[in-house]
Each structure stands twice: as C-alpha cells, then as structure tokens.
C-alpha positions as CSV (number, residue, x, y, z in Angstrom):
1,M,19.5,17.0,7.3
2,F,23.0,15.6,8.0
3,L,25.5,17.8,6.6
4,P,29.0,16.3,5.7
5,K,32.4,17.9,6.3
6,A,33.0,17.5,2.6
7,V,31.7,15.6,-0.3
8,Y,33.7,13.7,-2.7
9,Y,31.8,13.0,-6.1
10,E,32.4,11.3,-9.3
11,K,31.5,13.8,-12.3
12,D,29.0,11.3,-13.6
13,A,27.0,11.6,-10.5
14,Y,25.5,14.8,-12.1
15,N,24.0,13.0,-15.3
16,Y,21.6,11.4,-12.8
17,E,18.6,13.1,-11.3
18,L,19.3,12.1,-7.5
19,G,23.0,12.9,-8.2
20,K,22.2,16.7,-9.3
21,E,19.8,17.1,-6.7
22,L,22.2,16.1,-3.7
23,L,25.2,18.1,-5.2
24,D,23.1,21.1,-5.7
25,K,21.8,20.8,-2.3
26,Y,25.0,20.5,-0.6
27,K,26.5,23.4,-2.6
28,E,23.7,25.7,-1.7
29,N,24.5,24.7,2.0
30,N,28.2,25.7,1.6
31,V,29.7,22.0,1.9
32,I,32.8,21.6,0.3
33,C,32.5,19.4,-2.9
34,I,35.6,17.7,-4.4
35,E,35.5,16.0,-7.8
36,I,37.2,12.6,-7.8
37,E,37.8,9.9,-10.5
38,N,36.8,6.9,-8.7
39,H,34.5,6.5,-5.6
40,N,36.4,3.2,-4.6
41,N,39.8,4.8,-4.7
42,I,40.1,8.1,-3.0
43,E,44.0,8.7,-2.4
44,E,43.4,11.6,-0.1
45,M,41.2,9.1,2.4
46,R,43.7,6.3,2.0
47,K,46.5,8.5,3.4
48,K,44.7,9.3,6.6
49,Q,45.8,8.0,10.0
50,N,43.5,5.7,11.9
51,S,43.3,8.4,14.5
52,E,41.1,10.4,12.0
53,F,38.8,7.5,11.5
54,A,35.8,9.3,13.0
55,N,36.2,12.6,11.1
56,M,36.3,10.4,8.0
57,K,32.9,9.1,8.8
58,Q,31.8,12.9,8.3
59,N,32.5,12.7,4.7
60,I,30.1,11.6,2.2
61,I,31.4,10.1,-1.3
62,I,28.7,10.2,-4.2
63,G,29.3,7.8,-7.3
64,V,28.0,5.7,-9.9
65,R,27.5,1.9,-8.8
66,K,29.3,-0.1,-11.4
67,T,28.8,-3.8,-9.8
68,H,25.4,-5.2,-9.8
69,K,26.1,-9.0,-9.0
70,H,23.7,-10.6,-6.9
71,V,24.9,-13.0,-4.8
72,E,23.0,-16.1,-3.5
73,N,22.2,-16.2,0.3
74,H,20.3,-18.8,2.4
75,K,19.3,-16.9,5.5
76,V,16.4,-14.6,5.3
77,S,16.8,-13.6,1.4
78,D,17.5,-15.5,-1.8
79,Y,20.0,-12.8,-3.0
80,L,22.2,-10.1,-1.6
81,V,22.0,-7.2,-3.8
82,P,24.5,-4.4,-4.3
83,Y,22.1,-1.3,-3.7
84,T,22.2,2.4,-3.2
85,S,24.7,2.8,-0.7
86,S,27.5,1.3,1.2
87,G,29.1,2.3,4.6
88,C,27.7,4.5,7.4
89,I,28.2,7.7,9.2
90,A,27.8,5.5,12.6
91,M,30.8,4.0,14.1
92,C,30.2,0.5,15.5
93,M,33.4,-0.7,16.5
94,Y,32.9,-4.3,14.8
95,C,31.7,-3.0,11.6
96,Y,32.2,-5.8,8.9
97,L,32.5,-3.2,6.4
98,V,35.6,-1.9,7.9
99,C,37.6,-4.3,5.5
100,N,40.5,-2.4,4.5
101,F,42.1,0.8,6.1
102,N,40.2,3.8,5.4
103,K,38.3,2.7,2.3
104,C,34.9,0.8,2.8
105,S,33.6,2.2,6.3
106,Y,32.5,5.8,5.1
107,M,29.2,6.5,3.6
108,R,29.1,6.1,-0.3
109,L,25.9,7.1,-2.1
110,F,24.9,5.4,-5.3
111,V,22.8,7.4,-7.7
112,N,22.1,5.0,-10.2
113,R,19.2,3.9,-8.2
114,E,16.9,3.1,-11.4
115,Q,19.4,0.9,-12.9
116,M,19.8,-1.1,-9.5
117,L,16.0,-1.4,-9.1
118,D,15.2,-2.5,-12.4
119,K,17.6,-5.6,-12.2
120,I,15.8,-6.7,-9.1
121,K,12.4,-6.3,-10.8
122,K,13.7,-8.2,-13.8
123,V,15.1,-11.1,-11.8
124,A,11.9,-11.4,-9.7
125,N,9.4,-11.0,-12.5
126,K,11.0,-14.2,-14.3
127,N,10.9,-16.3,-11.2
128,E,8.1,-18.7,-10.3
129,K,8.3,-18.0,-6.5
130,D,8.5,-14.8,-4.7
131,L,12.2,-14.2,-4.4
132,V,13.5,-12.2,-1.3
133,F,16.1,-9.6,-2.2
134,E,18.5,-8.3,0.8
135,I,19.0,-4.6,-0.3
136,G,20.8,-3.2,3.1
137,S,23.7,-5.8,3.3
138,N,26.3,-2.9,2.7
139,S,24.7,-0.1,4.6
140,D,21.7,1.0,6.6
141,L,18.9,2.2,4.5
142,I,16.7,4.0,7.3
143,L,19.8,6.3,8.0
144,E,20.6,6.6,4.2
145,N,16.9,7.5,3.7
146,T,17.3,10.8,6.0
147,I,19.7,11.9,3.3
148,T,18.3,10.4,0.0
149,N,14.9,9.6,0.4
150,N,15.9,6.3,-1.3
151,L,13.9,3.7,0.9
152,V,10.7,5.4,0.5
153,W,11.3,5.8,-3.4
154,T,12.2,2.2,-3.5
155,I,9.2,0.9,-1.7
156,E,6.8,3.0,-3.9
157,N,8.5,2.0,-6.9
158,F,8.6,-1.8,-6.0
159,A,6.1,-3.0,-3.7
160,S,2.7,-2.2,-5.9
161,N,3.1,-4.5,-8.7
162,H,6.2,-6.6,-8.8
163,K,7.1,-10.1,-7.8
164,G,9.3,-10.7,-5.1
165,L,10.0,-9.4,-1.5
166,L,12.6,-6.8,-0.2
167,T,14.4,-6.8,3.3
168,F,16.8,-4.8,4.8
169,P,18.3,-4.5,8.7
170,T,18.7,-1.4,10.6
171,K,20.1,0.2,14.0
172,F,18.1,3.3,13.5
173,S,14.6,4.4,14.5
174,M,13.8,7.1,12.0
175,V,11.1,5.0,10.3
176,D,8.1,7.6,10.2
177,P,8.8,8.2,6.5
178,I,8.0,4.5,5.5
179,L,4.8,4.2,7.9
180,P,2.2,5.6,5.5
181,L,3.4,3.9,2.5
182,N,1.5,1.1,0.4
183,H,4.3,-1.7,1.0
184,N,1.8,-4.4,-0.2
185,G,3.3,-6.9,2.3
186,K,6.3,-7.2,0.1
187,I,8.9,-5.5,2.7
188,I,10.6,-7.3,5.4
189,F,11.8,-4.9,8.0
190,R,14.6,-6.3,10.6
191,M,15.7,-4.4,13.4
192,S,19.1,-5.2,15.0
193,V,19.3,-4.9,18.9
194,N,21.8,-5.2,21.3
195,P,21.9,-4.2,25.2
196,Q,21.9,-0.4,25.8
197,E,25.4,-0.9,27.4
198,I,26.7,-2.3,24.2
199,I,24.9,0.2,22.1
200,R,26.3,3.2,23.9
201,E,29.6,1.9,24.3
202,I,30.4,-0.1,20.9
203,E,27.6,0.9,18.6
204,I,28.5,4.5,18.4
205,G,26.3,6.7,16.7
206,T,23.1,4.4,16.5
207,S,19.6,4.7,18.0
208,P,19.2,3.8,21.6
209,L,17.7,0.3,22.4
210,K,14.3,2.3,23.6
211,N,14.0,4.1,20.4
212,R,14.6,0.9,18.1
213,V,11.9,-0.8,20.0
214,E,9.3,1.9,19.7
215,A,10.3,1.6,15.8
216,I,9.9,-2.2,15.7
217,N,6.3,-1.5,17.2
218,K,5.5,1.3,14.7
219,V,6.5,-0.5,11.7
220,K,4.6,-3.6,12.9
221,E,1.4,-1.5,13.4
222,A,1.8,-0.2,9.4
223,G,1.3,-4.1,8.3
224,Y,5.2,-4.6,7.7
225,K,6.7,-8.2,8.1
226,V,8.9,-7.7,10.9
227,G,12.2,-9.7,12.0
228,I,14.7,-9.0,14.9
229,L,18.6,-9.6,14.9
230,I,20.4,-10.0,18.1
231,A,23.4,-8.9,16.6
232,P,26.3,-9.1,16.9
233,V,26.3,-10.9,20.3
234,I,29.3,-9.6,21.9
235,L,30.9,-11.8,24.8
236,V,32.0,-8.9,27.3
237,D,32.5,-9.5,31.1
238,N,28.8,-9.4,32.0
239,W,27.4,-10.6,28.9
240,K,24.9,-13.2,30.6
241,E,23.4,-10.4,32.6
242,L,23.0,-8.0,29.7
243,Y,21.6,-10.3,27.1
244,K,18.9,-11.6,29.6
245,E,18.1,-8.0,30.4
246,L,17.9,-7.3,26.4
247,I,15.2,-10.1,26.2
248,E,13.5,-9.4,29.0
249,Y,13.0,-5.8,27.8
250,L,12.0,-7.0,24.4
251,Y,9.2,-9.0,26.1
252,E,7.8,-6.4,28.3
253,N,8.0,-3.6,25.6
254,L,7.2,-5.1,22.3
255,T,3.3,-5.1,21.4
256,E,1.2,-8.1,21.0
257,K,1.2,-7.7,17.4
258,V,5.2,-8.0,17.1
259,K,5.4,-11.0,19.7
260,K,2.9,-13.1,17.4
261,D,4.8,-13.7,14.7
262,V,8.4,-11.9,14.9
263,F,11.3,-14.1,14.1
264,F,14.9,-14.0,15.2
265,E,18.4,-14.0,13.7
266,I,21.3,-14.4,16.2
267,I,24.6,-13.5,14.9
268,F,28.0,-13.5,17.0
269,M,30.4,-10.9,16.6
270,T,33.6,-11.5,14.4
271,Y,36.6,-9.0,14.8
272,S,39.7,-8.2,12.8
273,Y,43.3,-7.1,13.1
274,V,42.0,-4.0,11.3
275,H,39.4,-3.2,13.8
276,R,41.9,-3.6,16.4
277,M,44.0,-1.1,14.9
278,I,41.6,1.4,14.2
279,N,39.6,1.4,17.4
280,K,43.2,1.5,19.7
281,E,43.7,5.1,18.1
282,A,40.3,6.1,17.1
283,F,38.6,5.1,20.4
284,P,41.6,4.7,22.9
285,N,38.9,5.0,25.6
286,K,36.2,2.5,24.8
287,T,35.9,-1.1,25.3
288,E,38.5,-3.4,24.0
289,L,36.7,-6.0,22.1
290,Y,39.4,-8.4,21.5
291,N,39.8,-11.0,24.2
292,K,42.6,-13.6,23.8
293,E,41.0,-15.9,26.4
294,I,37.8,-16.6,24.6
295,M,38.9,-15.7,20.9
296,T,40.7,-17.5,18.2
297,V,42.3,-16.7,14.9
298,R,40.1,-17.7,11.9
299,G,41.6,-17.0,8.6
300,R,43.4,-14.0,7.7
301,G,43.7,-11.6,10.7
302,R,39.9,-12.5,11.6
303,Y,39.1,-13.3,15.1
304,M,36.2,-15.6,16.3
305,Y,34.9,-16.7,19.5
306,K,36.2,-20.3,20.4
307,K,34.1,-23.0,19.6
308,E,33.4,-23.9,23.5
309,E,32.6,-20.1,24.4
310,K,30.2,-19.8,21.4
311,Q,28.4,-22.9,22.1
312,Q,27.8,-22.0,25.9
313,A,26.6,-18.5,24.7
314,E,24.2,-20.0,22.0
315,K,22.9,-22.4,24.6
316,Y,21.9,-19.7,27.1
317,I,20.4,-17.3,24.3
318,R,18.4,-20.1,23.2
319,E,17.1,-21.0,26.6
320,L,16.3,-17.1,27.2
321,L,14.3,-17.0,23.8
322,K,12.5,-20.2,24.6
323,K,11.2,-18.9,27.8
324,Y,10.1,-15.4,26.6
325,F,9.3,-16.0,22.9
326,S,8.7,-19.6,22.9
327,Q,6.3,-19.5,19.9
328,N,8.8,-17.4,17.7
329,E,11.2,-18.8,15.2
330,I,14.9,-18.6,15.5
331,L,15.8,-18.7,11.7
332,Y,19.5,-19.2,12.3
333,I,22.4,-18.5,14.4
334,V,26.1,-18.1,13.2
C-alpha cells in the first residue's frame, strides 16, 4: 500500500463511500490529513519550488470531480472521459499533465466514481453502435488501482450488461487484480513501452520494460483486447539503436496470442518550457530532453521535433514494425 507523506482532502469527500474508506485508512496509518477548499487550487502546493517536485509527488489529493464533459476523440476511443483520478506518483520527465507549475502533476483521487460511471453507461446505452470511452487519459489506472481498487470496481460494474467499451493506457505492470474479472470483451488494455534505457532515465518510477511485456502477455491470456503504445518516441542520441532493440525485444518476448492481433500506436514526444524549468531543478543529473538542433517551438512554450526529423524517425519505426509485426495494424502516428 502506497502511504503518502500527506493527504489533502475536500470535506465533501467524506460523503462518499470511497472517500471515507480512503481517509479512514490513511488516518489509521498516521498519515497527515489536511482539509482543503478545492482540490484544483491548493495554495501550499503552488508556492513550492521546482526543486520540490519529487517530494510533491509523494502527496495525494482526495476530492470530488465536478467536470464530467466527454470530449470527442478519433484515435482508439470515441470519447475522452474525465474519470477517477488525475496525475500520478511516477515522475516521467515529459509528462503532458505537467501543464502548470506545481498544479496538475500530483495524484488527485476523485471519490464520486458512481456518478462518472453512470454517465458513461447512459451515453453508451443510448447509442446504436458500441462507443469506446477512454477512461485513462488523465492518470494511470493500473497504478491508481493499487490505491483505490477503482479499476476492478469499474470493470465489475460496467462489463457485464452495458453497451460500449472502455480503454486505458498504462506504464505499470501490476495487472494481477484484473486478470480473473469477467470483462466480457469490453475492455481494451493498452501498454505504453519504451526502450529500457529511456524508462530508467526518463520515465522515473514506472515499471521496467521486462515487467510491462510480461503484463501484456498475462492480460492477453486473460482474454482482454490488447494494444501497444510506443510512446513517447524520444530522439536521444542513440535513438535508432534503442528503438530497434525495443521492437526486437517485443517480437522475441510477446506471446503468439499477443502477436496475432495486437495493434500499435506511435506518439512522438512533445516538450515544454515548463518541463525544462522543473527538470532542471528537480532532476539536475538526468537527461536533457530539449535539443535545439532537432526541435522547434510550436505554440506557446511548446517544443516539437522538426518536421524532417520526425519524418525520418517515423519512416524508420514503420520499417521496423513492418519487418517484425507485418500483420499488425498501426492505428496512427502523431
């Protein structure tokens, strides 16, 4: 059980079964619990220095999600859905949730899960086709499940008798709790992978590649639909060698069941001024992800790989996948 340094909670959280369960558990374990007005505006956190970023990640915020807007999506899912958590206790140095200084990246748990799932069911059941709902775009639900059991609860309360499908990505391997569940083919499990060197140096606090691949095999054996994200592709100095080794490793270690119908998503890294400032102070000895030779500014303080660099890398990865996974679909590359 992850025990945070402190828990910040909205008073209303006590009005929900999950909120009371979590807060009682933390208080029993002598975790400092601090009442707040709004999970989205914690003054004490906003005043912290960038150098305290890793320590901030050791806190948990418990609140009630007020926003339930489903956003149309045209990749794996039909809708991106705000769900039971936001942020994470891992420290990936490129994380897109780090959108503002000391605001978005730490883990927030939302205890009104019934309200959120009920809206998904309502939208799903009134549509003629099976819609796909992305419930993991704001957090990592495999990781969150180790704290709340919310993913198990979600699958048990959705998969048996409702239209539609749910999907989520993860960088974690703790999948055993979902293996015995009756998912009814309504869950699309997607594992994010990267070369082990990048995982170790840049995706700080996430599961090793070996464990992630083992998790893919176990989930597929349990009958889940499975996809793999190669994400984000990061053009470090020896990127060609690293991604060749990654795809070879996948080919050699994924089971034949997985290789039969797994699909791929390819996402190139975007970076920002905010990331640079936080990483410079919080992780001064780690890899510098900004490279002015191959990156360009796109929008306000946002960095992307230059068009020619990205095209070269995309071509290279497509060729590798065609060699080792010629029968498997690449859904998109962005």
